[in-house]
C-alpha positions as CSV (number, residue, x, y, z in Angstrom):
1,M,-10.1,18.9,19.1
2,E,-7.9,15.9,17.9
3,F,-10.7,13.5,17.4
4,I,-13.0,16.0,15.8
5,I,-10.2,16.6,13.4
6,K,-9.4,12.3,12.6
7,I,-13.5,11.4,12.7
8,S,-14.1,14.0,10.2
9,Q,-11.2,12.9,8.0
10,F,-12.4,9.1,8.4
11,L,-16.0,10.5,7.8
12,L,-15.1,12.2,4.7
13,S,-13.0,9.5,2.9
14,L,-15.4,6.8,3.9
15,S,-18.3,8.7,2.4
16,L,-16.4,9.5,-1.0
17,L,-15.3,5.6,-1.0
18,I,-18.2,4.6,-0.4
19,V,-20.8,6.5,-2.7
20,L,-18.0,6.9,-5.4
21,H,-18.4,2.5,-4.9
22,E,-22.0,2.4,-5.2
23,L,-21.8,5.0,-8.4
24,G,-19.8,2.2,-10.4
25,H,-22.7,-0.5,-10.0
26,F,-25.6,2.3,-10.2
27,I,-24.1,4.0,-13.5
28,P,-23.8,0.7,-15.5
29,A,-27.4,-0.4,-14.4
30,K,-29.0,2.7,-15.5
31,L,-27.3,2.3,-18.7
32,F,-28.8,-1.4,-19.4
33,K,-31.9,0.4,-18.2
34,T,-31.9,-1.6,-15.0
35,K,-34.2,-0.1,-12.0
36,V,-32.6,0.7,-9.6
37,E,-34.8,1.1,-6.7
38,K,-32.2,2.5,-3.4
39,F,-28.9,4.0,-3.3
40,Y,-28.0,4.8,0.1
41,L,-24.9,5.9,1.7
42,F,-24.6,4.0,5.4
43,F,-27.2,1.6,6.4
44,D,-31.1,2.0,7.2
45,V,-31.5,-0.3,9.2
46,K,-35.3,0.2,10.7
47,F,-34.8,4.1,9.5
48,S,-33.0,6.4,7.6
49,L,-31.5,10.0,8.4
50,F,-32.5,11.4,4.8
51,K,-34.1,9.7,2.1
52,K,-35.9,11.3,-1.5
53,K,-36.9,9.5,-4.3
54,I,-36.5,10.6,-7.6
55,G,-37.7,8.4,-10.4
56,D,-38.0,5.3,-9.3
57,T,-35.1,5.3,-7.2
58,V,-35.1,6.4,-3.4
59,Y,-32.1,8.4,-2.8
60,G,-30.6,8.3,1.3
61,I,-28.5,8.7,3.9
62,G,-29.1,5.5,6.6
63,W,-27.4,5.7,10.1
64,L,-25.1,3.1,10.3
65,P,-21.9,4.0,8.9
66,L,-20.6,0.8,8.2
67,G,-20.8,0.8,4.2
68,G,-23.7,1.7,1.5
69,Y,-24.9,0.0,-0.6
70,V,-27.9,0.3,-3.8
71,K,-30.5,-2.0,-3.7
72,I,-31.3,-3.6,-7.7
73,A,-34.5,-4.9,-8.7
74,G,-34.0,-8.8,-9.5
75,M,-30.7,-9.6,-7.9
76,I,-30.6,-11.8,-5.1
77,D,-28.3,-9.3,-2.5
78,E,-28.0,-8.2,1.4
79,S,-31.5,-7.8,1.4
80,M,-32.9,-11.1,0.4
81,D,-36.6,-9.8,-1.4
82,K,-37.8,-13.1,-1.7
83,E,-41.4,-11.5,-2.1
84,Q,-39.4,-9.9,-5.6
85,M,-37.7,-13.2,-6.5
86,A,-40.7,-14.6,-6.3
87,Q,-42.3,-12.7,-9.2
88,P,-41.7,-13.3,-12.8
89,P,-38.7,-11.8,-14.1
90,Q,-39.2,-8.5,-15.6
91,P,-37.5,-7.0,-18.5
92,W,-36.2,-3.8,-16.3
93,E,-34.7,-6.3,-13.6
94,F,-31.3,-7.0,-13.1
95,R,-31.8,-11.3,-13.8
96,S,-33.4,-10.9,-17.0
97,K,-30.4,-8.7,-18.7
98,P,-27.5,-10.8,-20.4
99,A,-24.8,-12.5,-18.7
100,W,-22.2,-9.6,-19.6
101,Q,-23.9,-6.2,-18.9
102,R,-24.6,-8.2,-14.8
103,L,-21.3,-8.7,-14.9
104,I,-19.8,-4.9,-16.1
105,I,-23.0,-3.9,-13.6
106,M,-21.0,-6.3,-11.0
107,L,-17.6,-5.0,-11.8
108,G,-18.1,-1.3,-11.9
109,G,-17.8,-0.5,-8.2
110,V,-14.3,-2.2,-8.0
111,T,-13.2,-0.5,-11.6
112,V,-14.7,3.2,-9.7
113,N,-12.6,2.2,-6.8
114,F,-9.2,1.9,-8.9
115,I,-9.5,4.4,-11.0
116,L,-10.0,7.5,-8.0
117,A,-7.3,5.7,-6.6
118,Y,-5.0,5.9,-9.5
119,V,-6.6,9.5,-9.8
120,I,-5.6,10.2,-6.6
121,Y,-1.8,9.6,-6.6
122,V,-1.7,11.3,-10.4
123,A,-3.5,14.1,-8.6
124,I,-0.5,13.9,-5.5
125,S,1.9,13.9,-7.7
126,F,1.5,17.0,-9.3
127,A,0.1,19.1,-6.8
128,Y,2.5,17.9,-4.2
129,G,5.3,16.0,-5.9
130,D,7.1,13.7,-3.8
131,S,9.4,13.5,-0.7
132,D,11.6,11.1,1.0
133,V,14.0,10.8,3.7
134,K,17.5,9.0,2.2
135,V,18.3,6.4,4.5
136,N,21.9,7.2,3.8
137,S,21.7,10.9,5.1
138,L,20.4,9.2,8.8
139,K,24.2,9.1,10.1
140,D,23.5,7.4,13.8
141,G,20.6,5.0,12.4
142,Y,17.1,4.7,13.6
143,W,15.8,4.6,17.0
144,I,14.8,1.6,18.1
145,D,12.5,0.8,21.0
146,N,9.5,-1.7,19.8
147,P,10.2,-4.9,22.0
148,A,8.6,-6.9,18.6
149,L,12.3,-5.3,16.9
150,L,14.5,-5.3,19.9
151,D,13.9,-9.1,21.1
152,I,14.6,-10.0,17.4
153,G,18.4,-8.6,17.9
154,F,17.8,-4.6,15.9
155,K,19.1,-1.9,18.4
156,T,18.9,1.7,18.2
157,G,21.5,3.1,15.8
158,D,21.3,0.4,13.1
159,K,21.6,1.7,9.8
160,V,18.9,-0.5,7.6
161,L,21.0,-1.6,3.9
162,A,18.7,-3.9,2.7
163,I,15.8,-6.5,3.8
164,N,15.8,-9.7,1.5
165,D,17.6,-8.6,-1.2
166,T,16.2,-5.2,-2.0
167,P,18.4,-2.0,-0.9
168,I,17.7,0.4,0.9
169,V,17.2,3.9,-0.1
170,N,14.5,5.8,1.1
171,D,12.7,5.6,4.6
172,S,9.6,4.5,2.6
173,D,10.9,1.3,1.0
174,I,11.1,0.1,4.9
175,G,7.2,0.0,5.1
176,F,6.4,-1.6,1.7
177,N,9.2,-4.2,2.1
178,L,9.1,-5.5,5.8
179,I,5.5,-7.3,5.0
180,S,7.4,-9.7,3.3
181,A,10.6,-9.5,4.9
182,E,12.4,-12.9,5.9
183,T,16.0,-10.7,6.4
184,V,17.3,-7.5,7.0
185,T,20.9,-6.4,6.3
186,I,22.3,-3.5,8.7
187,N,25.5,-1.8,10.0
188,R,25.6,-1.5,13.5
189,Q,28.7,0.5,14.3
190,G,30.5,-0.1,10.8
191,E,30.2,-4.1,10.7
192,E,27.6,-6.0,8.9
193,K,25.1,-7.5,9.8
194,V,22.0,-10.0,9.0
195,I,19.1,-10.4,11.4
196,E,16.6,-13.2,10.6
197,L,13.0,-12.7,11.3
198,P,10.9,-15.3,12.5
199,E,8.4,-17.1,11.0
200,D,6.0,-15.5,13.2
201,F,7.5,-11.3,13.1
202,L,4.2,-10.0,11.9
203,G,2.0,-11.6,14.7
204,Q,4.5,-10.5,17.3
205,Y,4.7,-6.8,15.6
206,S,1.0,-6.6,16.0
207,S,0.8,-8.0,18.8
208,S,3.3,-5.3,20.6
209,K,2.6,-2.5,22.6
210,S,4.2,-0.4,21.0
211,K,3.4,0.5,17.4
212,R,6.5,2.2,16.5
213,N,9.1,0.9,13.8
214,F,12.0,2.4,12.7
215,E,11.9,5.7,13.9
216,Y,14.2,8.9,12.7
217,R,16.2,9.9,15.3
218,I,15.5,13.4,16.4
219,P,16.3,16.3,18.7
220,F,14.3,17.2,21.7
221,M,12.3,19.6,20.1
222,V,9.5,21.8,22.1
223,G,5.9,21.6,20.9
224,E,3.4,22.1,24.1
225,V,4.3,22.9,28.1
226,A,1.4,21.5,30.0
227,D,0.0,23.5,32.2
228,S,0.1,21.7,35.0
229,S,3.8,21.3,34.7
230,L,6.0,22.6,36.5
231,N,7.9,24.0,33.8
232,A,5.0,25.9,32.3
233,K,5.9,29.5,33.1
234,K,10.1,28.9,31.9
235,D,9.6,31.0,28.7
236,L,10.2,27.8,26.5
237,K,8.5,28.3,22.6
238,R,7.3,25.7,20.3
239,G,10.5,25.4,18.4
240,D,13.0,25.1,21.1
241,I,15.5,22.3,20.8
242,I,16.9,21.5,24.2
243,K,20.6,20.2,23.4
244,S,22.1,19.1,26.7
245,I,20.7,18.4,30.9
246,N,23.6,19.6,33.0
247,N,26.2,19.7,31.0
248,R,25.4,16.5,29.1
249,D,25.2,16.4,25.6
250,L,21.2,15.5,24.5
251,T,22.0,15.1,20.7
252,Y,18.5,13.1,20.2
253,F,15.5,12.7,21.9
254,D,16.1,8.9,22.4
255,Q,18.9,10.0,24.8
256,L,16.2,11.6,27.4
257,D,15.8,9.0,29.8
258,L,19.8,8.3,30.2
259,V,21.0,11.4,30.5
260,T,18.1,12.4,33.2
261,E,18.3,9.0,34.7
262,G,19.0,9.6,38.7
263,L,17.5,13.6,38.5
264,E,14.1,13.1,39.5
265,N,12.5,16.2,41.9
266,S,15.8,18.1,40.4
267,T,16.4,21.6,38.7
268,V,18.3,21.2,36.1
269,N,20.8,23.8,33.9
270,V,19.6,22.9,30.2
271,E,21.1,24.3,26.9
272,V,17.9,25.5,24.5
273,L,18.5,26.4,20.9
274,R,16.3,28.8,19.4
275,E,14.5,29.2,16.1
276,D,17.0,32.0,15.2
277,N,19.8,29.5,16.1
278,S,20.4,31.6,19.5
279,V,21.8,29.4,22.7
280,V,19.9,30.2,25.8
281,N,20.4,28.6,29.5
282,K,17.3,27.9,31.5
283,E,16.7,26.4,34.6
284,L,14.0,23.7,34.4
285,Q,12.5,21.2,36.4
286,L,11.9,17.4,36.4
287,D,9.4,15.9,38.3
288,A,8.8,12.8,40.3
289,N,9.4,10.5,37.3
290,G,12.2,12.4,35.5
291,K,10.0,14.4,33.2
292,F,9.3,17.9,31.9
293,G,6.4,17.4,31.5
294,I,6.6,18.6,27.9
295,L,5.2,16.9,24.1
296,P,8.2,16.9,21.6
297,Y,6.7,18.1,18.0
298,M,8.1,17.3,15.1
299,N,9.0,20.0,12.4
300,P,11.1,18.9,9.4
301,T,12.3,21.1,7.9
302,R,14.1,22.6,10.4
303,F,15.6,19.1,11.3
304,E,16.9,19.0,7.9
305,E,18.5,22.5,8.0
306,L,20.0,20.8,11.5
307,G,21.8,18.1,10.0
308,Y,19.7,15.3,11.5
309,Y,18.6,13.8,7.7
310,D,18.2,15.2,4.1
311,I,14.9,15.5,2.1
312,F,14.8,13.9,-1.3
313,R,12.1,16.3,-3.0
314,K,10.9,15.6,-6.8
315,E,8.8,17.3,-8.5
316,Y,6.6,16.2,-11.7
317,T,5.1,17.7,-14.6
318,F,1.2,17.3,-15.8
319,A,2.9,14.5,-18.0
320,E,5.2,13.7,-15.8
321,S,2.6,12.8,-12.9
322,F,0.6,10.2,-14.8
323,A,3.7,7.9,-14.4
324,A,4.4,8.6,-10.7
325,G,1.1,8.5,-10.0
326,G,0.7,4.9,-11.9
327,H,4.1,3.7,-10.2
328,K,2.7,4.6,-6.7
329,F,-0.9,2.6,-7.8
330,T,1.0,-0.2,-8.8
331,K,3.5,-0.2,-5.7
332,T,0.5,-0.2,-3.4
333,I,-1.4,-2.9,-5.5
334,S,1.7,-5.3,-5.0
335,N,2.1,-4.5,-1.3
336,Y,-1.3,-4.9,-0.1
337,F,-1.4,-8.4,-1.6
338,D,1.7,-9.2,0.1
339,Q,-0.5,-7.8,3.2
340,L,-3.3,-10.3,2.5
341,K,-1.1,-13.4,1.9
342,A,0.5,-13.1,5.0
343,I,-2.6,-12.6,7.0
344,F,-4.3,-15.8,5.3
345,S,-1.0,-17.7,6.4
346,P,-1.7,-18.5,9.8
347,S,2.5,-18.8,10.7
348,T,2.8,-15.5,10.4
349,G,0.3,-14.6,12.9
350,A,-0.6,-11.8,10.5
351,Y,-4.2,-11.8,11.4
352,K,-3.3,-10.7,15.1
353,G,-2.8,-7.1,13.0
354,L,-6.1,-7.1,11.5
355,G,-8.3,-4.2,12.4
356,G,-11.6,-3.4,11.7
357,F,-13.2,0.2,11.5
358,K,-11.0,1.6,14.6
359,A,-7.8,0.5,13.0
360,I,-8.9,2.7,10.1
361,Y,-9.9,6.0,12.2
362,D,-6.0,5.2,13.6
363,Q,-5.0,5.7,11.2
364,F,-5.7,9.0,9.8
365,S,-3.6,11.9,10.9
366,P,-4.7,13.7,14.1
367,V,-3.7,17.4,12.2
368,W,-5.3,17.9,8.9
369,S,-3.0,17.1,6.3
370,W,-4.2,17.0,2.7
371,P,-1.5,15.0,1.3
372,Y,-1.5,12.4,3.7
373,F,-5.6,12.7,3.8
374,W,-5.4,12.0,0.2
375,G,-2.9,8.8,0.2
376,L,-4.9,7.4,2.9
377,T,-8.0,7.8,0.9
378,A,-6.3,6.1,-2.6
379,F,-4.9,3.3,-0.2
380,L,-8.3,2.4,0.9
381,S,-10.1,3.0,-2.4
382,I,-7.4,0.0,-3.3
383,M,-8.1,-2.3,-0.2
384,L,-11.9,-1.7,-0.6
385,A,-11.6,-2.9,-4.2
386,I,-9.4,-5.8,-3.7
387,L,-11.6,-7.1,-0.7
388,N,-15.0,-6.6,-2.5
389,L,-13.1,-9.1,-5.4
390,L,-12.6,-11.9,-2.7
391,P,-14.9,-14.7,-4.4
392,I,-17.2,-14.3,-1.5
393,P,-20.9,-14.6,-1.9
394,A,-22.2,-11.2,-1.1
395,L,-19.4,-9.7,-1.8
396,D,-18.9,-8.0,-5.7
397,G,-15.7,-11.1,-6.0
398,G,-18.8,-13.5,-5.3
399,H,-21.4,-12.8,-7.8
400,V,-18.6,-12.1,-10.5
401,M,-18.0,-15.8,-9.8
402,F,-21.3,-17.0,-10.3
403,L,-21.8,-14.9,-13.3
404,L,-18.4,-16.5,-14.7
405,Y,-19.5,-20.0,-14.0
406,E,-22.8,-19.1,-15.9
407,M,-20.9,-17.4,-19.2
408,I,-18.3,-20.3,-19.4
409,S,-20.6,-23.5,-18.8
410,G,-23.8,-21.7,-20.3
411,R,-25.8,-22.7,-17.1
412,K,-27.0,-20.2,-15.0
413,P,-27.3,-21.5,-11.1
414,S,-30.3,-21.6,-10.0
415,E,-32.0,-19.2,-7.6
416,K,-32.9,-21.4,-4.6
417,F,-29.0,-21.7,-4.8
418,L,-27.8,-18.0,-5.0
419,E,-29.7,-17.4,-1.7
420,R,-28.1,-19.9,0.2
421,A,-25.0,-18.8,-1.3
422,Q,-25.4,-15.1,-0.1
423,V,-26.9,-16.2,3.2
424,I,-23.6,-18.1,3.8
425,G,-21.8,-15.6,2.3
426,F,-23.3,-12.7,5.0
427,F,-22.3,-15.5,7.9
428,I,-18.8,-14.9,6.3
429,L,-18.6,-11.5,5.9
430,I,-20.5,-10.9,9.8
431,A,-17.9,-13.1,10.8
432,L,-14.8,-11.6,9.3
433,V,-16.4,-8.2,10.6
434,L,-16.8,-9.3,14.3
435,F,-13.2,-11.0,14.6
436,A,-11.5,-7.5,13.0
437,N,-13.7,-5.3,14.9
438,G,-13.1,-7.4,17.6
439,N,-9.2,-7.1,17.4
440,D,-9.6,-3.6,17.7
441,V,-11.1,-4.2,21.1
442,F,-9.1,-6.3,22.5
443,K,-5.9,-4.2,21.7
444,A,-7.5,-1.2,23.3
445,I,-8.1,-3.4,26.3
446,T,-5.2,-5.0,26.5
447,N,-3.0,-2.1,25.4
């Protein structure tokens, strides 16, 4: 079921982004009376799942979900249609249009992606508002178990005060600032410390088997008891919280292994806090690995009620949502440029974290959450826009680069040059796609 939910979100988000991006090219092309021969969602290598010709354009769905495209007549693109380009230019072709019109057509896709992201952030702000956890409300700090963090000096219980010189107020500030972090100021048992991050921290983090970061210290809340569990028939309910084991307090889930150490293959007395705040005692069994066979559960509202942290909530009026959405929009763009800067700096090792379609799929939630889905779709829209603007032939940014050269110099690059540049750009893109998706495969094998 989890796979179905995640793949459905992945395909819905991808389809929405591709169709709107290509629509951004299609609309100005039609406005400038340029013939569009194909409009495709996904690639139709050898055959199409669906196609229908309406007017001059064939609309279709391909079988290879790696993107989409519009084929504009008289344009040197990945189709490499040399036969058409060998014919005399026609008035309806891309190559016959003024440079400024061609520039608008090429920028249409990324423009739509940026507009889409902004609109989504505005809508999210208005519909759901903002919620975040105040870091100063985490009275016992964060749970740290990622080797990449432990190896450089972090410990469970650390409270994050600042990253570089930026004070950390909300939990989400950590993720936004950690990409460019050089130092992290923490409070450990009342003493302030500064931890210096190694230059290749992002590479170490990307290579770590654990992807957990700074995690909330939360109680052991029962989610699901496996049918194969020794405790399958012990009347445990979703939302129950295990408070102690053999009279040893279990305040946080991260203390479980310590509390159960040496109790393998034994029956233990467990104090359980129920959702109605009543307390019951149960006899539960631990298996040979010291496990109960219980999947934990997250209930942020309940955790807040019990005092584990404070959730900051803010709602916006329709007018206020435009500014709030704009703040999210610009913050995400800035953060993504920080990521690109790190990726293109080999010393940071951030390129090890570069992922392909599997990495994107993994970002979607195993449970359907519209706020999370739309937030991730907005981020992916920004990512798609920025990557398409890279000055690589075969990408929109490559076409824009040559068009700007033409507009500034007054000289149009020869079609032979553009064809060769397109081939080079295509191979660069293939190399990047293979590297990114190869990283996914490598991580799946090694982890």
